C-alpha positions in Angstrom: -30.1 33.8 -29.8 -27.0 32.7 -29.2 -23.7 34.9 -28.2 -22.4 34.5 -32.1 -25.4 36.4 -32.9 -25.3 39.6 -31.1 -22.4 42.5 -32.4 -20.6 44.8 -29.8 -20.4 48.1 -31.3 -18.7 50.8 -29.3 -20.6 54.7 -29.3 -19.9 57.9 -27.7 -22.8 59.8 -26.0 -22.9 62.8 -24.4 -18.8 62.7 -24.0 -19.0 59.1 -22.6 -18.4 55.6 -24.2 -20.5 52.7 -24.2 -20.5 49.3 -25.9 -23.8 48.3 -27.3 -24.5 44.8 -27.4 -26.9 43.4 -29.4 -28.8 41.8 -32.5 -28.8 45.2 -34.6 -26.2 45.9 -37.4 -23.1 48.5 -36.1 -24.9 51.2 -38.6 -28.1 51.0 -37.1 -26.7 51.4 -33.3 -24.2 54.3 -34.6 -27.1 55.9 -36.0 -29.7 55.4 -32.4 -26.7 56.5 -30.4 -26.0 59.6 -32.5 -29.8 60.7 -32.0 -29.9 59.9 -28.1 -26.4 61.9 -28.4 -28.4 64.6 -30.7 -31.4 64.7 -28.0 -29.0 65.1 -25.1 -27.0 67.8 -26.6 -30.4 70.1 -27.7 -32.3 69.4 -23.7 -28.6 70.8 -22.0 -28.4 73.4 -24.4 -32.0 74.5 -23.1 -31.4 73.5 -19.2 -27.5 73.7 -18.7 -28.1 73.1 -15.0 -29.0 69.5 -15.5 -26.6 67.0 -14.4 -26.2 64.2 -16.4 -28.4 61.9 -14.4 -31.2 64.4 -14.9 -30.7 64.9 -18.4 -30.8 61.1 -19.2 -34.0 61.3 -17.8 -35.3 63.6 -19.7 -34.6 62.3 -23.3 -35.8 59.2 -22.1 -38.8 60.6 -21.6 -39.0 62.9 -24.5 -38.1 60.0 -26.4 -40.9 58.0 -25.4 -43.1 61.0 -25.8 -42.2 61.0 -29.3 -42.3 57.6 -29.9 -45.9 57.5 -29.1 -47.0 60.0 -30.7 -45.4 58.4 -33.8 -47.5 55.2 -33.2 -50.6 56.8 -32.7 -49.7 59.2 -35.9 -49.0 55.5 -37.7 -52.4 53.8 -36.2 -54.5 57.2 -37.5 -53.1 56.4 -41.3 -53.5 52.6 -41.0 -57.1 53.7 -39.7 -58.0 55.9 -42.7 -56.5 53.6 -45.4 -58.4 51.0 -44.0 -61.6 53.1 -44.6 -60.6 54.0 -48.1 -60.0 50.4 -48.9 -63.8 49.5 -47.4 
């Protein structure tokens, strides 16, 4: 992948500005960043004493937990579909 295939998108997450460089469209990067910001604020509302580093780690842990649950649900649905097709 060449440097010209990448886009730079500046986003705001939890009051800080970040420039994300990658191949995803700017709209997608902004949507993902908005969800991260929303999750960080949600966790902060429940745990106001957390510093930013702990808040970021808890956000990552929560997000990966949600991802793994969805991945398992997806695999179960695919299995169900396959059984019905057989």
